[in-house]
C-alpha positions as CSV (number, residue, x, y, z in Angstrom):
1,X,0.0,0.0,0.0
2,X,1.6,3.2,-1.1
3,X,2.4,5.8,1.5
4,X,1.7,3.5,4.4
5,X,4.2,2.7,7.1
6,X,4.0,-0.9,8.3
7,X,4.5,-1.8,11.9
8,X,5.3,-5.2,13.0
9,X,2.8,-7.6,14.5
10,X,2.5,-7.0,18.2
11,X,2.6,-3.2,17.9
12,X,-0.7,-2.8,19.7
13,X,-1.8,-4.9,22.6
14,X,-3.2,-8.0,21.3
15,X,-4.9,-9.3,24.4
16,X,-2.2,-12.0,25.0
17,X,0.0,-11.6,28.1
18,X,-1.6,-8.2,28.9
19,X,-1.0,-8.4,32.6
20,X,1.7,-6.2,34.0
21,X,4.9,-8.2,33.8
22,X,7.3,-8.6,36.7
23,X,9.5,-5.6,36.6
24,X,12.7,-6.9,38.3
25,X,15.6,-6.7,36.1
26,X,14.1,-4.1,33.8
27,X,16.9,-1.9,32.5
28,X,16.6,1.9,32.4
29,X,16.6,3.4,28.8
30,X,20.2,3.8,28.2
31,X,20.6,2.1,24.8
32,X,17.0,2.0,23.9
33,X,13.7,1.0,25.6
34,X,11.4,-1.9,25.0
35,X,7.7,-1.7,25.6
36,X,6.4,-5.3,26.4
37,X,3.6,-4.7,24.0
38,X,5.9,-3.9,21.1
39,X,7.8,-6.5,19.0
40,X,10.7,-4.1,18.3
41,X,13.1,-2.0,20.4
42,X,12.8,1.8,19.7
43,X,15.8,4.0,19.9
44,X,16.1,6.2,22.9
45,X,14.4,9.6,22.5
46,X,16.2,12.7,23.6
47,X,14.1,15.6,24.7
48,X,16.7,17.9,23.1
49,X,16.2,16.5,19.6
50,X,14.4,18.6,17.1
51,X,10.8,17.7,16.7
52,X,10.4,15.3,13.7
53,X,7.5,15.1,11.2
54,X,6.1,11.8,10.3
55,X,4.7,12.2,6.9
56,X,2.9,8.8,6.4
57,X,-0.2,7.5,8.0
58,X,-0.1,4.8,10.5
59,X,-1.6,1.3,10.0
60,X,-1.5,-1.2,12.8
61,X,-2.1,-4.8,12.0
62,X,-5.5,-6.6,12.2
63,X,-6.1,-10.0,13.8
64,X,-9.3,-11.9,13.2
65,X,-11.8,-11.7,10.4
66,X,-13.0,-8.2,9.6
67,X,-16.8,-8.0,9.7
68,X,-17.7,-6.2,6.4
69,X,-21.4,-6.9,6.9
70,X,-21.8,-4.0,9.3
71,X,-22.2,-0.5,7.9
72,X,-19.1,1.6,8.5
73,X,-20.1,3.9,11.4
74,X,-18.5,7.3,12.0
75,X,-18.2,9.2,15.2
76,X,-16.9,12.6,16.2
77,X,-14.4,11.0,18.6
78,X,-13.2,7.5,19.4
79,X,-11.8,7.0,23.0
80,X,-9.3,4.2,23.5
81,X,-9.3,3.2,27.2
82,X,-12.0,3.0,29.9
83,X,-10.1,4.2,33.0
84,X,-10.9,7.6,34.7
85,X,-9.4,9.6,31.8
86,X,-11.1,7.8,29.1
87,X,-14.5,7.7,30.8
88,X,-14.3,11.3,31.8
89,X,-13.3,12.6,28.4
90,X,-16.0,10.6,26.7
91,X,-18.7,11.7,29.1
92,X,-17.8,15.3,28.7
93,X,-17.7,15.2,24.9
94,X,-21.0,13.5,24.9
95,X,-22.4,16.2,27.1
96,X,-21.2,18.7,24.6
97,X,-23.2,17.0,21.9
98,X,-20.4,14.9,20.4
99,X,-20.9,11.3,19.2
100,X,-18.4,9.2,21.1
101,X,-17.4,5.5,20.9
102,X,-15.4,4.2,23.9
103,X,-13.2,1.1,23.5
104,X,-12.0,-0.7,26.6
105,X,-11.5,-4.1,28.3
106,X,-12.1,-5.4,31.8
107,X,-9.4,-4.3,34.3
108,X,-7.3,-7.2,35.4
109,X,-5.2,-5.7,38.1
110,X,-6.7,-4.5,41.4
111,X,-5.4,-1.2,42.9
112,X,-6.4,1.3,45.5
113,X,-6.6,4.9,44.7
114,X,-6.9,8.1,46.8
115,X,-9.0,10.9,45.5
116,X,-8.5,14.2,47.4
117,X,-11.4,16.6,48.3
118,X,-10.2,19.2,45.7
119,X,-11.2,16.7,43.0
120,X,-15.0,17.4,43.8
121,X,-14.8,20.4,41.6
122,X,-13.6,18.7,38.5
123,X,-15.9,15.7,39.2
124,X,-18.8,18.1,39.4
125,X,-17.9,19.7,36.0
126,X,-17.6,16.3,34.4
127,X,-20.9,15.2,35.8
128,X,-19.7,12.5,38.1
129,X,-20.0,14.2,41.5
130,X,-23.4,12.9,42.5
131,X,-22.4,9.3,41.4
132,X,-19.3,9.5,43.6
133,X,-21.2,10.8,46.6
134,X,-23.7,8.0,46.3
135,X,-21.4,5.2,45.6
136,X,-20.5,4.4,49.2
137,X,-16.8,4.8,48.8
138,X,-14.9,5.2,52.1
139,X,-14.4,8.8,52.9
140,X,-11.0,10.0,54.0
141,X,-10.0,13.1,56.1
142,X,-6.3,13.1,55.3
143,X,-2.9,11.5,55.5
144,X,-0.6,10.3,58.2
145,X,3.1,10.5,57.1
146,X,6.4,9.4,58.4
147,X,9.0,10.9,56.0
148,X,12.7,11.1,56.5
149,X,13.5,12.3,60.1
150,X,9.9,13.5,60.7
151,X,7.7,12.3,63.6
152,X,4.3,11.3,62.7
153,X,2.8,14.1,60.5
154,X,-1.0,14.0,60.7
155,X,-2.3,16.0,57.8
156,X,-6.0,16.8,57.7
157,X,-7.6,18.0,54.4
158,X,-8.7,21.6,54.8
159,X,-11.3,21.3,52.1
160,X,-13.5,18.4,53.7
161,X,-13.3,14.7,52.8
162,X,-12.0,12.8,49.8
163,X,-12.4,9.1,48.9
164,X,-10.5,6.0,49.2
165,X,-11.6,3.7,46.3
166,X,-11.0,0.4,44.7
167,X,-10.0,1.1,41.0
168,X,-12.1,-1.6,39.7
169,X,-15.2,-0.1,41.2
170,X,-14.3,3.4,40.3
171,X,-13.8,2.4,36.6
172,X,-17.2,0.7,36.6
173,X,-18.9,3.7,38.1
174,X,-17.3,6.1,35.7
175,X,-18.0,3.9,32.6
176,X,-21.6,3.7,33.6
177,X,-21.8,7.4,33.9
178,X,-20.4,7.7,30.4
179,X,-23.0,5.4,29.1
180,X,-25.8,7.3,30.7
181,X,-24.5,10.4,28.9
182,X,-24.9,8.8,25.6
183,X,-21.4,7.3,25.0
184,X,-21.4,4.1,23.0
185,X,-19.2,1.8,25.2
186,X,-17.6,-1.4,23.9
187,X,-16.5,-3.0,27.2
188,X,-14.6,-6.1,25.7
189,X,-12.8,-4.5,22.8
190,X,-9.1,-4.7,21.9
191,X,-7.9,-2.2,19.4
192,X,-6.3,-4.1,16.5
193,X,-5.5,-1.3,14.0
194,X,-5.4,2.4,13.7
195,X,-5.1,4.6,10.6
196,X,-4.3,8.2,11.2
197,X,-4.6,10.9,8.5
198,X,-1.8,11.5,6.2
199,X,-0.3,14.6,7.9
200,X,2.7,15.3,10.0
201,X,2.3,14.4,13.6
202,X,2.9,18.0,14.7
203,X,0.9,19.6,11.9
204,X,-2.7,20.6,12.5
205,X,-4.2,18.4,9.8
206,X,-7.6,18.7,8.1
207,X,-10.5,18.4,10.5
208,X,-12.4,16.8,7.7
209,X,-10.1,13.9,7.3
210,X,-11.1,10.8,9.3
211,X,-9.0,8.4,11.2
212,X,-10.0,4.8,11.2
213,X,-10.0,2.2,14.0
214,X,-10.3,-1.5,13.9
215,X,-11.2,-3.2,17.1
216,X,-11.7,-6.9,18.0
217,X,-14.5,-8.0,20.4
218,X,-14.5,-11.1,22.7
219,X,-15.9,-13.4,19.9
220,X,-13.0,-12.6,17.6
221,X,-15.0,-10.4,15.2
222,X,-13.2,-7.3,14.0
223,X,-15.1,-4.0,13.4
224,X,-13.9,-0.9,11.5
225,X,-15.1,2.5,12.5
226,X,-14.2,6.1,11.7
227,X,-13.8,9.3,13.8
228,X,-12.6,12.9,13.4
229,X,-10.4,12.4,16.5
230,X,-8.9,9.5,18.4
231,X,-8.2,10.0,22.0
232,X,-5.6,7.7,23.4
233,X,-6.5,7.2,27.1
234,X,-5.0,3.7,27.4
235,X,-2.6,4.6,30.1
236,X,0.8,2.9,30.5
237,X,-0.1,0.6,27.6
238,X,0.1,3.7,25.3
239,X,-1.7,2.2,22.3
240,X,-0.7,5.2,20.1
241,X,2.0,6.9,22.3
242,X,4.2,3.8,22.4
243,X,3.6,2.8,18.7
244,X,4.4,6.2,17.4
245,X,7.6,6.5,19.4
246,X,6.4,9.4,21.4
247,X,7.1,8.0,24.9
248,X,10.2,9.4,26.6
249,X,12.1,8.9,29.8
250,X,11.1,11.4,32.6
251,X,14.8,11.2,33.8
252,X,13.9,9.2,36.9
253,X,15.3,5.8,37.9
254,X,12.9,2.8,37.3
255,X,10.3,2.3,39.9
256,X,8.2,-0.8,40.7
257,X,5.2,-1.1,42.9
258,X,4.8,-4.2,44.9
259,X,1.1,-4.4,45.9
260,X,-0.8,-6.6,48.5
261,X,-4.3,-6.6,49.8
262,X,-4.7,-6.9,53.5
263,X,-7.5,-7.8,56.0
264,X,-6.9,-5.7,59.1
265,X,-9.2,-6.9,61.9
266,X,-9.8,-4.1,64.4
267,X,-8.1,-1.5,62.3
268,X,-10.3,1.2,63.7
269,X,-8.5,1.0,67.1
270,X,-5.7,3.1,65.4
271,X,-6.1,6.8,65.0
272,X,-7.6,8.0,61.8
273,X,-8.4,4.6,60.3
274,X,-9.5,6.3,57.0
275,X,-6.1,7.9,56.4
276,X,-3.6,7.1,53.7
277,X,-0.4,6.0,55.4
278,X,3.0,6.9,54.0
279,X,6.4,6.0,55.3
280,X,9.9,6.2,54.0
281,X,12.6,3.7,54.9
282,X,16.1,2.7,53.8
283,X,15.1,0.7,50.7
284,X,12.2,2.8,49.4
285,X,8.8,3.9,50.7
286,X,5.5,2.2,51.6
287,X,2.0,3.6,51.4
288,X,-1.3,2.1,52.3
289,X,-4.9,2.9,51.4
290,X,-8.0,1.6,53.1
291,X,-10.9,0.9,50.6
292,X,-13.3,-0.7,53.2
293,X,-13.3,-0.9,57.0
294,X,-10.7,-3.5,57.8
295,X,-9.5,-3.8,54.1
296,X,-6.3,-2.0,52.9
297,X,-4.0,-2.0,50.0
298,X,-0.3,-1.9,51.1
299,X,2.1,-0.9,48.4
300,X,6.0,-0.9,48.6
301,X,7.8,1.3,46.1
302,X,11.2,-0.2,45.1
303,X,13.9,0.3,42.5
304,X,14.2,-2.8,40.4
305,X,17.8,-1.9,39.5
306,X,18.9,-1.8,43.1
307,X,16.8,-4.9,43.9
308,X,18.7,-6.8,41.1
309,X,22.0,-6.0,42.8
310,X,20.9,-7.9,45.9
311,X,20.7,-11.3,44.0
312,X,17.8,-13.5,43.2
313,X,14.8,-13.3,45.6
314,X,11.1,-14.1,45.3
315,X,8.6,-11.4,44.9
316,X,6.9,-12.4,48.1
317,X,10.1,-12.2,50.2
318,X,11.1,-8.9,48.6
319,X,7.6,-7.5,49.5
320,X,7.9,-8.7,53.2
321,X,11.4,-7.3,53.5
322,X,10.3,-3.8,52.4
323,X,7.2,-3.9,54.7
324,X,9.4,-4.9,57.6
325,X,11.4,-1.6,57.0
326,X,8.4,0.5,57.4
327,X,8.2,0.3,61.2
328,X,5.4,2.6,61.9
329,X,3.1,1.4,59.1
330,X,4.0,-2.2,60.0
331,X,2.4,-1.6,63.6
332,X,-1.0,-0.8,61.8
333,X,-0.8,-4.3,60.2
334,X,-0.2,-6.2,63.5
335,X,-2.7,-9.2,63.4
336,X,-3.5,-8.6,59.8
337,X,-3.3,-11.2,57.0
338,X,-2.6,-10.8,53.3
339,X,-5.3,-12.0,50.9
340,X,-3.5,-14.0,48.3
341,X,-0.1,-13.2,47.1
342,X,1.5,-9.8,46.3
343,X,1.9,-8.6,42.7
344,X,4.1,-6.2,40.8
345,X,3.3,-3.3,38.6
346,X,5.6,-0.9,36.7
347,X,5.5,2.6,38.2
348,X,8.4,4.4,36.5
349,X,7.4,7.9,35.5
350,X,7.6,8.7,31.8
351,X,6.8,11.6,29.4
352,X,6.0,12.2,25.8
353,X,7.4,14.2,22.9
354,X,3.9,15.3,21.8
355,X,0.5,15.2,23.4
356,X,-1.3,15.5,20.0
357,X,-0.9,15.1,16.3
358,X,-3.0,14.9,13.2
359,X,-6.2,13.2,14.3
360,X,-5.2,12.2,17.8
361,X,-4.7,13.3,21.4
362,X,-3.0,11.6,24.3
363,X,-5.0,11.9,27.6
364,X,-4.0,11.2,31.2
365,X,-1.3,8.6,31.7
366,X,-1.2,7.8,28.0
367,X,0.9,11.1,27.8
368,X,2.6,11.5,31.1
369,X,2.8,9.2,34.1
370,X,3.6,11.0,37.4
371,X,5.6,9.6,40.3
372,X,3.0,7.9,42.6
373,X,4.4,10.1,45.4
374,X,2.2,12.9,44.1
375,X,-1.0,10.9,45.0
376,X,-2.7,13.0,42.2
377,X,-3.0,10.2,39.6
378,X,-6.8,10.1,39.4
379,X,-7.3,13.9,39.8
380,X,-4.6,14.5,37.2
381,X,-6.4,12.1,34.9
382,X,-9.7,13.7,35.3
383,X,-8.3,17.2,34.8
384,X,-6.5,16.1,31.7
385,X,-9.7,14.4,30.4
386,X,-11.7,17.6,31.0
387,X,-9.3,19.8,29.1
388,X,-8.7,17.4,26.3
389,X,-12.6,17.1,25.8
390,X,-12.8,21.0,25.8
391,X,-9.8,21.2,23.4
392,X,-11.2,18.6,21.0
393,X,-14.7,20.1,21.1
394,X,-13.2,23.5,20.2
395,X,-11.2,22.0,17.4
396,X,-14.3,20.3,15.9
397,X,-16.4,23.4,16.4
398,X,-14.1,25.9,14.7
399,X,-11.2,25.0,12.4
400,X,-9.7,28.5,12.9
401,X,-9.1,27.8,16.6
402,X,-8.0,24.1,16.1
403,X,-4.3,24.7,16.4
404,X,-4.7,27.2,19.3
405,X,-6.9,24.8,21.2
406,X,-4.7,21.7,20.9
407,X,-1.6,23.8,21.6
408,X,-3.3,25.1,24.8
409,X,-4.0,21.4,25.9
410,X,-0.5,20.4,25.2
411,X,1.2,23.3,26.9
412,X,-1.0,22.9,30.1
413,X,-0.2,19.2,30.3
414,X,3.5,19.9,30.1
415,X,3.1,22.6,32.9
416,X,1.3,20.2,35.2
417,X,3.9,17.4,34.7
418,X,6.8,19.8,35.3
419,X,5.2,21.2,38.4
420,X,4.8,17.7,40.0
421,X,8.1,16.6,38.8
422,X,9.8,19.3,40.8
423,X,7.7,18.6,43.8
424,X,8.7,14.9,44.0
425,X,12.4,15.7,43.6
426,X,12.1,18.0,46.7
427,X,10.8,15.1,48.8
428,X,13.4,12.7,47.5
429,X,16.2,15.1,48.5
430,X,14.6,15.3,52.0
431,X,14.5,11.6,52.5
432,X,18.0,11.1,51.2
433,X,19.3,13.3,54.1
434,X,18.2,10.4,56.4
435,X,18.2,7.2,54.4
436,X,21.7,6.6,53.0
437,X,20.7,3.8,50.7
438,X,21.2,3.5,46.9
439,X,17.4,3.9,46.3
440,X,17.6,7.4,47.7
441,X,21.1,8.4,46.7
442,X,20.3,7.7,43.0
443,X,17.3,10.0,43.3
444,X,19.1,12.7,45.2
445,X,21.8,12.8,42.5
446,X,19.2,13.4,39.9
447,X,17.3,15.9,42.0
448,X,20.3,18.0,42.4
449,X,20.6,20.6,45.2
450,X,17.8,22.5,46.6
451,X,15.6,23.0,49.6
452,X,13.3,20.5,50.9
453,X,9.5,20.8,50.7
454,X,7.5,23.4,52.6
455,X,5.8,21.6,55.5
456,X,2.1,22.5,55.7
457,X,-1.2,20.7,55.3
458,X,-1.6,19.6,51.8
459,X,-3.3,16.9,49.9
460,X,-1.4,14.0,48.5
461,X,0.9,11.4,49.9
462,X,3.4,12.9,52.3
463,X,2.0,16.4,51.6
464,X,3.4,16.2,48.1
465,X,1.4,19.1,46.8
466,X,4.1,21.7,47.4
467,X,3.3,25.2,48.5
468,X,2.9,27.5,45.6
469,X,2.6,24.8,42.9
470,X,-0.6,24.7,41.0
471,X,-2.7,21.6,40.8
472,X,-4.4,20.6,37.6
473,X,-6.7,23.2,36.3
474,X,-10.3,23.0,37.3
475,X,-13.2,24.5,35.4
476,X,-13.9,27.7,37.3
477,X,-14.3,30.7,35.1
478,X,-11.4,31.2,32.6
479,X,-8.6,28.7,32.9
480,X,-5.6,30.6,31.9
481,X,-2.8,29.6,29.4
482,X,-0.3,29.9,32.2
483,X,-0.3,28.8,35.9
484,X,-1.9,31.0,38.4
485,X,0.7,33.3,40.0
486,X,2.2,32.0,43.3
487,X,0.5,34.1,45.9
488,X,3.0,33.3,48.6
489,X,5.9,34.7,46.5
490,X,3.9,37.8,45.7
491,X,3.0,38.3,49.3
492,X,6.7,38.1,50.3
493,X,7.8,40.2,47.3
494,X,9.4,43.5,48.7
495,X,7.9,45.6,45.8
496,X,4.4,44.3,46.5
497,X,4.7,44.8,50.3
498,X,5.9,48.4,49.8
499,X,3.1,49.2,47.4
500,X,0.6,47.8,49.9
501,X,2.0,49.9,52.7
502,X,2.0,53.1,50.6
503,X,-1.6,52.4,49.7
504,X,-2.7,51.9,53.3
505,X,-0.9,55.2,54.5
506,X,-2.0,57.4,51.6
507,X,-4.1,60.4,52.7
508,X,-5.8,60.6,49.4
509,X,-6.2,57.7,46.9
510,X,-7.1,58.2,43.2
511,X,-6.2,55.1,41.2
512,X,-5.6,55.4,37.5
513,X,-3.9,53.4,34.7
514,X,-0.1,53.7,34.7
515,X,2.6,53.2,32.2
516,X,3.5,49.6,33.3
517,X,2.1,46.7,31.5
518,X,-0.1,46.4,28.5
519,X,-3.2,44.5,27.4
520,X,-2.8,41.4,25.4
521,X,-4.5,38.1,24.4
522,X,-4.0,34.5,25.4
523,X,-5.9,31.3,25.2
524,X,-8.4,30.5,28.0
525,X,-11.2,28.2,28.6
526,X,-14.7,29.8,28.8
527,X,-18.0,27.8,28.8
528,X,-16.4,24.6,27.6
529,X,-14.5,26.2,24.7
530,X,-11.0,27.5,24.3
531,X,-11.1,31.2,23.1
532,X,-8.9,34.1,22.9
533,X,-9.2,36.3,25.9
534,X,-7.7,39.4,27.2
535,X,-4.8,39.4,29.7
536,X,-2.2,41.8,31.3
537,X,1.4,41.5,30.3
538,X,3.8,43.2,32.8
539,X,7.6,43.0,33.6
540,X,7.0,40.2,36.1
541,X,4.4,38.4,34.1
542,X,5.6,38.7,30.4
543,X,3.6,35.6,29.5
544,X,0.3,37.1,30.8
545,X,-1.7,37.5,34.0
546,X,-5.5,37.5,34.4
547,X,-6.6,36.2,37.7
548,X,-5.2,36.6,41.1
549,X,-7.2,34.5,43.6
550,X,-10.8,35.6,43.0
551,X,-9.9,39.0,41.3
552,X,-9.9,39.6,37.6
553,X,-6.8,41.8,37.2
554,X,-7.6,43.0,33.6
555,X,-11.2,44.1,34.6
556,X,-9.8,45.7,37.8
557,X,-7.4,47.7,35.7
558,X,-10.1,48.8,33.3
559,X,-12.5,49.9,36.1
560,X,-9.8,52.2,37.7
561,X,-10.7,55.7,36.6
562,X,-9.6,57.9,39.5
563,X,-11.6,56.2,42.4
564,X,-10.5,55.6,45.9
565,X,-10.2,52.1,47.2
566,X,-13.8,51.8,48.6
567,X,-15.4,53.2,45.4
568,X,-13.2,50.9,43.2
569,X,-14.1,47.9,45.4
570,X,-17.8,48.7,45.2
571,X,-17.6,49.0,41.3
572,X,-15.7,45.7,41.0
573,X,-18.3,43.9,43.2
574,X,-21.2,45.3,41.2
575,X,-19.5,44.2,37.9
576,X,-18.6,40.7,39.0
577,X,-19.5,39.5,42.6
578,X,-18.3,40.3,46.1
579,X,-14.8,39.1,46.5
580,X,-12.9,38.8,49.7
581,X,-11.4,42.3,50.7
582,X,-7.9,40.9,51.5
583,X,-7.7,39.4,48.0
584,X,-8.9,42.7,46.4
585,X,-6.3,44.8,48.4
586,X,-3.6,42.2,47.5
587,X,-4.6,42.5,43.7
588,X,-4.3,46.3,44.0
589,X,-0.9,46.0,45.6
590,X,0.4,43.9,42.8
591,X,-1.0,46.2,40.2
592,X,0.6,49.1,41.9
593,X,3.9,47.4,42.3
594,X,3.9,46.5,38.5
595,X,2.9,50.2,37.8
596,X,-0.2,49.0,35.9
597,X,-2.1,51.3,38.3
598,X,-0.7,54.4,40.0
599,X,-2.1,56.5,42.8
600,X,-2.0,60.0,41.2
601,X,-2.8,61.5,44.6
602,X,-0.3,59.7,46.6
603,X,1.1,61.4,49.6
604,X,2.2,60.9,53.3
605,X,-0.5,60.4,55.9
606,X,-0.8,60.4,59.7
607,X,-4.2,58.7,59.7
608,X,-4.6,55.4,61.5
609,X,-3.9,52.3,59.5
610,X,-6.7,51.3,57.3
611,X,-8.3,54.8,57.3
612,X,-8.4,57.2,54.4
613,X,-10.2,60.4,53.4
614,X,-11.2,59.2,49.9
615,X,-11.4,55.4,50.3
616,X,-13.7,55.2,53.3
617,X,-13.1,52.9,56.3
618,X,-12.1,49.2,55.8
619,X,-11.1,48.8,59.4
620,X,-7.6,47.8,60.4
621,X,-5.6,46.2,57.6
622,X,-2.5,44.7,59.2
623,X,-1.0,43.4,56.0
624,X,-1.8,41.6,52.8
625,X,-4.4,39.1,53.8
626,X,-3.4,36.3,51.5
627,X,-3.1,33.0,53.2
């Protein structure tokens, strides 16, 4: 076939030997890496290489008889994979009026997952919140962590309760939600072949050109379908990501999860029985999630390269040895018994050279897999799915915004991955100061120098949501092209602090537009579409700034026409809604520091703090009220 690149048999998961293979002895990608689902070894991919262009379409092989009796159906979107990312993307697209086919297979490996309370917002936007609240999942109030030299660190979620879930039950619930929204689900389908449009992977492509997918059902019958987009949400299997050679190393040593399911009688006698437990020890770290009263998943994270140096050892004995190293967590397992034998799953983080191409998008773990230390796997998958659905919907809706929408999705995915990557390295550095073991020393060497993480109440294993780092975007108003500014850094910025103190001491306040900054445009999500929206560009925010906490900085700038603080605050609240006064004053301080706004009547004052002739009384304002 002219213009078609052949891929050897086995390029896509065939249904045989699909369970996660034992990972001990797996070599890091130095001379090349081998996906167990591929019949060939791909060359190592360097992030520094120039982006190539693949000019030929992709055909993957077909097994089984192709049923030509069925009419060839076409969909707007075909989603490959029925985990949280696939089900969420499919449901949201269906809710936006798109025809969606989802191809998946029953999950074979059981795992426990922790879903933080901040996920409620994205679950609500995706239409899953009521199902989650009524499913009877175990609610959790936080984490208990023993990390490095720390004593027990009891971390209570400040936003309410999250859930501890069995992944199999979670997947079933989300798939049923997708069905109820109108998604056509094939629950026992294996993708056998994919044909992508004849465009370069990194070119926009023609939205009228259809991709083709052949899938095989349990009886062996193969069916061919078409779609304007294929969403790869197949996770670590990477149906498209691996086959197209997009998957890259994340620069981390290999990591393996050894998992066991434990029955813990009388587990409620311990404090916080619903908590996720996390403990570092010399050879790695161990974490545990309860999914029912008296039933816990306990997972040991180990380095298969380091383990191989210790000589041959059975998986069960390795698992037991690592659990014995976690002294505090081990006390919670006294009198417990493991149900069956432990099993191993690959957990090495990875990345991708591209999240999208002609006719396809990589969603969730199909694109990037985060270190499990983040504990944001499900939330990240849901956020990725929501944004992918919005980007694809926009691309199908308006060809002129196609490239902008897909670029927006790709850049946001990269920013989220980079943020979490930096966080986990900080925690590895901290543990290496105490645990002088090859597991930690290898990771400290890669992490380089730097300060350890900020200790405060956070979501995630070990508080791995670092202060100042943004979590995956949620659908509240406009979702900006860049991360929301770090309020802590702004609060401690001397220029911002000086501007705030000058504002509160000014006898007369008359705020007008200054010479600093200029209005610009960037991509943002608005009402389930990605659109061009206004932003501010300043010396500290050359990439753009729109929202600071609850305050629309661009609109605030436009409203400033010589008013005092009280009049400007009233005008802003009339235009939008009442925002917290400390957030408003902090936003004004940033705009004054950036010289976007100036007080044309600025002068010294002997009035009490928080009082002004023109601005009215706001009471005592001790400092910028951001927390």
